C-alpha positions as CSV (number, residue, x, y, z in Angstrom):
1,R,-21.8,5.7,-14.0
2,P,-19.6,3.4,-11.8
3,I,-20.2,-0.3,-12.2
4,A,-17.9,-1.8,-9.5
5,I,-15.3,-1.0,-6.9
6,V,-13.0,-4.0,-6.2
7,G,-10.1,-4.7,-3.9
8,S,-8.2,-7.6,-2.5
9,S,-10.5,-9.8,-0.4
10,S,-7.5,-11.6,1.3
11,S,-5.8,-10.1,4.3
12,S,-2.6,-12.0,3.5
13,T,-1.8,-10.0,0.4
14,N,0.2,-6.8,0.3
15,K,-2.2,-5.0,-2.1
16,K,-3.0,-1.5,-0.9
17,V,-5.1,-0.3,-3.8
18,I,-8.7,-0.4,-4.9
19,A,-10.0,-0.1,-8.5
20,C,-13.1,1.5,-9.8
21,C,-14.6,1.2,-13.3
22,T,-17.3,3.1,-15.1
23,S,-19.7,1.9,-17.7
24,M,-17.5,3.5,-20.4
25,G,-14.4,1.5,-19.3
26,K,-12.6,4.3,-17.4
27,V,-10.5,2.6,-14.6
28,T,-9.4,4.6,-11.6
29,I,-6.7,3.2,-9.2
30,M,-6.7,4.6,-5.6
31,D,-4.4,4.1,-2.6
32,M,-6.4,2.8,0.4
33,F,-3.8,3.8,3.1
34,N,-2.8,7.2,1.7
35,L,-5.8,9.5,1.5
36,E,-3.6,12.5,0.7
37,K,-2.2,10.7,-2.4
38,G,-5.7,9.8,-3.5
39,V,-5.9,8.7,-7.1
40,V,-2.8,6.8,-8.2
41,A,-3.6,6.3,-11.9
42,Q,-6.4,6.4,-14.5
43,Y,-6.7,4.2,-17.5
44,S,-9.1,3.5,-20.4
45,A,-9.9,-0.2,-20.7
46,F,-11.4,0.0,-24.1
47,N,-9.4,2.9,-25.6
48,V,-12.4,5.0,-26.2
49,N,-13.1,8.7,-25.7
50,E,-15.7,9.1,-22.9
51,N,-17.0,12.4,-24.3
52,N,-18.0,10.7,-27.6
53,N,-19.7,7.7,-25.9
54,K,-22.8,8.9,-24.1
55,I,-25.5,6.4,-23.1
56,T,-29.0,7.3,-24.2
57,V,-32.1,5.3,-23.7
58,T,-34.9,4.8,-26.3
59,K,-37.9,2.6,-25.4
60,G,-35.9,0.2,-23.1
61,S,-32.9,-0.3,-25.4
62,F,-29.4,1.3,-25.4
63,Q,-28.3,3.2,-28.4
64,N,-24.8,2.6,-27.3
65,R,-24.6,-1.0,-26.2
66,D,-20.8,-1.3,-25.9
67,I,-20.5,-0.7,-22.2
68,A,-18.7,-2.4,-19.2
69,T,-20.9,-4.3,-16.8
70,S,-18.6,-6.4,-14.6
71,M,-15.1,-6.2,-13.0
72,A,-12.9,-8.4,-10.8
73,M,-9.4,-8.2,-9.2
74,D,-7.0,-11.1,-9.1
75,P,-6.7,-12.1,-5.4
76,A,-3.2,-13.7,-5.9
77,P,-0.6,-11.8,-3.8
78,E,1.9,-11.0,-6.6
79,S,-0.6,-10.2,-9.3
80,N,-1.7,-6.7,-10.4
81,R,-4.4,-7.8,-12.9
82,I,-8.0,-6.8,-13.1
83,A,-10.6,-8.3,-15.5
84,I,-13.3,-6.2,-17.1
85,G,-16.1,-7.4,-19.3
86,G,-19.4,-6.0,-20.6
87,R,-22.1,-5.9,-23.1
88,E,-20.7,-6.5,-26.6
89,R,-17.2,-6.1,-24.9
90,E,-15.0,-9.1,-24.7
91,T,-13.3,-9.8,-21.3
92,I,-9.9,-8.2,-21.0
93,L,-7.1,-8.3,-18.5
94,L,-5.5,-5.0,-17.5
95,D,-2.3,-4.3,-15.7
96,M,-2.9,-1.9,-12.9
97,E,0.7,-0.6,-12.8
98,T,1.1,0.2,-16.5
99,G,-2.5,0.3,-17.7
100,K,-1.7,-1.9,-20.7
101,Q,-4.0,-4.7,-21.9
102,I,-2.2,-8.0,-21.4
103,W,-4.9,-10.4,-22.5
104,K,-8.2,-10.4,-24.3
105,A,-10.7,-13.1,-24.7
106,K,-12.0,-14.4,-28.0
107,N,-15.6,-15.2,-28.7
108,L,-17.0,-18.7,-29.5
109,P,-17.2,-19.7,-33.2
110,R,-20.2,-18.6,-35.2
111,D,-23.3,-20.7,-35.3
112,P,-22.8,-23.3,-38.1
113,Q,-26.4,-22.9,-39.3
114,T,-27.1,-19.2,-39.1
115,L,-23.5,-18.0,-39.2
116,L,-24.3,-15.4,-36.5
117,E,-21.9,-14.5,-33.8
118,K,-22.6,-15.5,-30.2
119,P,-23.8,-12.5,-28.2
120,I,-21.5,-11.2,-25.5
121,W,-22.6,-9.8,-22.2
122,G,-20.5,-10.7,-19.2
123,T,-22.3,-9.9,-15.9
124,A,-20.1,-11.7,-13.4
125,I,-16.4,-12.3,-13.4
126,E,-14.1,-14.2,-10.9
127,F,-10.5,-15.4,-10.9
128,L,-9.8,-19.1,-10.2
129,S,-6.7,-21.1,-9.3
130,M,-7.2,-24.8,-9.9
131,D,-3.6,-26.1,-9.6
132,N,-2.5,-24.5,-6.4
133,V,-4.6,-22.3,-4.1
134,E,-1.5,-20.5,-2.9
135,S,0.0,-19.8,-6.3
136,S,1.2,-16.3,-7.2
137,H,-1.2,-15.9,-10.1
138,S,-4.6,-17.2,-10.9
139,N,-4.8,-19.7,-13.7
140,L,-8.4,-19.5,-14.8
141,L,-11.1,-17.0,-15.3
142,V,-14.8,-17.8,-15.0
143,V,-17.4,-15.5,-16.7
144,G,-21.1,-15.6,-16.2
145,T,-23.2,-14.0,-18.9
146,A,-26.7,-12.5,-19.2
147,Y,-27.5,-15.3,-21.6
148,K,-27.3,-18.1,-18.9
149,E,-23.8,-19.1,-19.9
150,L,-20.7,-20.0,-17.9
151,R,-17.4,-19.5,-19.7
152,I,-14.0,-20.6,-18.3
153,Y,-10.8,-19.2,-19.9
154,D,-7.2,-20.2,-19.4
155,I,-5.3,-17.0,-18.8
156,R,-1.9,-18.4,-18.1
157,A,0.9,-16.7,-20.0
158,S,1.9,-20.1,-21.6
159,S,-1.6,-20.6,-23.0
160,V,-2.2,-19.8,-26.7
161,Q,-6.0,-20.3,-26.7
162,R,-8.1,-17.3,-26.0
163,R,-11.4,-19.0,-26.6
164,P,-13.2,-20.6,-23.6
165,I,-11.7,-24.0,-22.7
166,M,-15.1,-24.9,-21.1
167,F,-18.5,-23.4,-21.5
168,T,-22.2,-24.4,-21.1
169,S,-23.7,-25.3,-24.4
170,D,-27.3,-24.5,-25.5
171,K,-28.4,-27.9,-24.4
172,D,-26.9,-27.6,-20.9
173,K,-28.1,-24.1,-20.1
174,E,-31.5,-25.1,-18.8
175,R,-30.0,-27.8,-16.6
176,I,-27.5,-25.4,-14.9
177,V,-28.8,-21.9,-14.8
178,Q,-32.2,-20.8,-16.1
179,H,-31.9,-17.1,-15.6
180,R,-29.4,-14.3,-16.0
181,I,-26.2,-14.9,-14.0
182,T,-25.6,-12.1,-11.6
183,A,-22.9,-13.4,-9.2
184,V,-20.3,-16.2,-9.1
185,C,-18.0,-17.2,-6.2
186,P,-15.3,-19.9,-6.3
187,L,-15.2,-22.2,-3.2
188,S,-11.7,-22.4,-1.7
189,K,-9.8,-25.7,-2.0
190,S,-12.6,-27.1,-4.2
191,N,-13.4,-27.6,-7.9
192,S,-16.8,-26.0,-7.5
193,I,-18.3,-22.5,-7.8
194,V,-21.5,-21.0,-6.5
195,V,-23.6,-19.3,-9.1
196,G,-26.4,-16.8,-8.3
197,D,-28.9,-15.6,-10.8
198,A,-31.5,-12.8,-11.3
199,A,-34.4,-15.0,-9.9
200,G,-32.8,-15.7,-6.6
201,Y,-31.4,-19.1,-7.2
202,M,-28.0,-20.1,-5.8
203,Q,-26.5,-23.4,-6.8
204,T,-23.2,-25.2,-6.7
205,V,-21.6,-26.2,-10.1
206,D,-18.8,-28.6,-10.5
207,L,-16.3,-27.2,-12.9
208,R,-14.8,-30.6,-13.8
209,N,-18.0,-31.6,-15.6
210,L,-20.4,-28.8,-16.6
211,K,-22.6,-31.3,-18.3
212,R,-23.4,-32.8,-15.0
213,G,-25.3,-29.7,-14.0
214,V,-26.1,-28.5,-10.6
215,V,-24.7,-30.6,-7.7
216,G,-26.4,-28.6,-4.9
217,R,-28.6,-25.7,-4.1
218,Y,-28.8,-23.1,-1.4
219,N,-32.3,-22.3,-0.3
220,G,-33.5,-18.9,0.9
221,P,-33.0,-16.0,-1.5
222,S,-36.2,-14.7,-3.1
223,G,-34.7,-11.8,-5.1
224,S,-31.9,-11.2,-7.5
225,V,-28.5,-12.3,-5.9
226,R,-26.0,-9.5,-6.3
227,Q,-22.9,-10.8,-4.6
228,I,-21.7,-14.0,-3.1
229,V,-18.6,-14.0,-0.8
230,Q,-16.8,-16.8,1.1
231,H,-15.0,-16.3,4.3
232,E,-11.2,-16.3,4.1
233,S,-10.6,-19.1,6.6
234,L,-14.0,-20.4,7.6
235,D,-16.4,-22.6,5.7
236,I,-19.0,-19.9,5.6
237,L,-20.6,-18.4,2.6
238,A,-22.6,-15.1,2.6
239,C,-24.9,-13.5,0.0
240,V,-26.9,-10.3,-0.4
241,G,-29.4,-9.3,-3.0
242,L,-32.6,-7.3,-3.8
243,D,-34.6,-9.2,-1.2
244,R,-32.9,-7.0,1.5
245,M,-31.6,-10.0,3.3
246,L,-28.1,-11.0,4.4
247,R,-27.7,-14.8,4.6
248,T,-24.9,-17.0,5.6
249,Y,-24.5,-20.7,4.8
250,D,-22.3,-23.6,5.8
251,T,-20.5,-24.7,2.6
252,N,-20.2,-28.3,3.8
253,N,-23.9,-29.0,4.0
254,R,-25.4,-25.9,2.4
255,K,-27.5,-25.2,5.5
256,M,-28.5,-21.6,6.3
257,L,-26.8,-20.3,9.5
258,D,-28.1,-16.7,9.7
259,C,-30.7,-14.5,8.0
260,I,-30.8,-10.8,8.8
261,Y,-33.2,-8.2,7.4
262,L,-31.2,-5.0,6.4
263,K,-34.1,-2.8,5.2
264,Q,-32.7,-1.8,1.9
265,R,-31.7,-3.5,-1.4
266,L,-28.1,-4.7,-1.2
267,N,-25.4,-4.9,-3.8
268,S,-22.2,-5.8,-2.1
269,M,-20.6,-6.9,1.2
270,L,-17.3,-7.8,2.7
271,F,-16.1,-10.1,5.5
272,L,-14.0,-8.5,8.2
273,N,-10.8,-10.0,9.5
274,D,-11.9,-11.2,13.0
275,P,-9.0,-12.6,15.1
276,T,-11.4,-14.3,17.5
277,W,-12.1,-17.0,15.0
278,S,-8.4,-17.7,14.3
279,S,-8.1,-21.1,16.1
280,S,-9.6,-24.3,14.7
281,S,-11.8,-24.9,17.8
282,D,-13.3,-21.4,17.5
283,R,-14.1,-22.1,13.9
284,K,-16.0,-25.3,14.9
285,N,-17.8,-23.5,17.6
286,A,-18.7,-20.6,15.3
287,I,-20.3,-22.9,12.9
288,Y,-21.6,-25.8,15.0
289,G,-22.0,-24.3,18.5
290,N,-20.2,-25.0,21.8
291,D,-21.6,-28.5,22.3
292,N,-18.5,-30.0,20.7
293,E,-16.4,-29.0,23.7
294,N,-18.2,-31.6,25.8
295,G,-17.1,-34.5,23.6
296,G,-19.9,-34.2,21.0
297,E,-19.4,-35.1,17.3
298,W,-18.2,-32.2,15.1
299,G,-21.0,-31.3,12.8
300,K,-23.9,-32.1,15.3
301,T,-25.5,-29.8,17.8
302,S,-28.0,-30.5,20.5
303,D,-30.8,-29.4,18.1
304,M,-30.0,-32.1,15.6
305,D,-31.5,-35.6,15.5
306,E,-29.8,-38.8,14.4
307,N,-30.1,-38.0,10.7
308,G,-28.5,-34.6,11.2
309,D,-31.7,-32.6,10.7
310,I,-32.3,-29.6,12.9
311,D,-35.2,-30.1,15.3
312,Q,-37.3,-27.0,14.8
313,E,-40.3,-28.0,17.0
314,D,-41.2,-25.6,19.7
315,D,-42.3,-26.6,23.2
316,V,-46.1,-26.0,23.3
317,Q,-47.9,-25.7,26.6
318,V,-51.5,-26.8,27.0
319,Y,-54.0,-23.9,27.2
320,V,-55.7,-23.4,30.5
321,D,-58.8,-21.2,30.9
322,S,-58.5,-18.4,33.4
323,D,-61.7,-19.6,35.1
324,E,-60.5,-23.1,35.6
325,E,-57.0,-22.1,36.6
326,Q,-56.2,-23.1,40.1
327,P,-54.5,-20.6,42.4
328,P,-50.8,-21.4,43.2
329,P,-50.3,-23.4,46.3
330,N,-49.3,-21.5,49.4
331,T,-47.1,-23.6,51.7
332,N,-47.4,-21.2,54.6
333,G,-51.2,-21.2,54.4
334,E,-51.4,-24.9,54.3
335,Q,-49.2,-25.2,57.3
336,N,-51.3,-22.7,59.3
337,K,-54.5,-24.6,58.2
338,T,-53.0,-27.9,59.4
339,E,-52.0,-26.4,62.7
340,S,-55.4,-24.9,63.3
341,S,-57.2,-28.1,62.4
342,S,-54.9,-30.1,64.8
343,S,-55.7,-27.6,67.6
344,E,-59.4,-27.9,67.0
345,A,-59.1,-31.7,67.2
346,E,-57.3,-31.5,70.5
347,T,-60.1,-29.1,71.9
348,D,-62.8,-31.5,70.8
349,S,-61.1,-34.5,72.4
350,S,-60.6,-32.6,75.7
351,D,-64.4,-31.7,75.7
352,D,-65.3,-35.3,75.2
353,D,-63.2,-36.3,78.2
354,D,-64.9,-33.8,80.4
355,D,-68.3,-35.1,79.4
356,D,-67.2,-38.7,80.3
357,D,-66.1,-37.5,83.8
358,D,-69.5,-35.9,84.4
């Protein structure tokens, strides 16, 4: 069965292909702009015969556990690499042009007490570039596992270490992620990533110090988070999951901007390239509203108080009983009533004068 379909998330790149991977590691490369050409190439990531590796289920466990479960494409413009990881499968880098394996991760050392190997199950993969955001190749690779681990690999050609250069130890797991990691998203021009898990938690983790733990949390999701994506140019983060909601957040203060119910369980999404948000003023207005055009402070709207909190109180009107409700005033009626009363007063005064004459 297919596990992922990935493509370039940046409009500035010249990539015109998408890659699809099955649970058995069969990778298919397709041309997005040439439907007649269709499939460009097919490769086997794990060098296995798909006919001899069938998945069968017995009482909730796989008889064949060596399957692919996650996939990612390098967003760098001059890179043709894709990363594939899975259950009991180390993460590998595959060249989309030749189909050759150019890099393979190495597991952590055995446990010193039990001498058992660390379990492998990569459930979320993303490429990182810490030195220069505009570099031609990504330098790091972050892998989230089903065992609440974060592993960061150095995938540069000059690097000789294939083991993780940073990882969450058993003592730090409970302070960072307490459930199975299902999605990771690097924040642009930052040293942090956003991690989503199977329980619906989304938190920001500083990669410079994993022992520090979580530095911020995004409130809202109530189901398993399946994908987290950041906008290419705006400071907006979006996520979808099994709670059937699409949510967007401001990455500067982690406040929710939108929440839309989409009726079905969601697995993936994609930001469209909208030219109306190209200017910096439009970006500010898209996030903070149009009040900033009148000289307001960027980051504050009319609904915010002095502390920057959004005022969510509604205007409540006092209830009036229908029996006690007064009829609306009628200006014309009051004017006619005044004129009639004045005419009656004049008539009475004239009658009094006649009586005096008599």
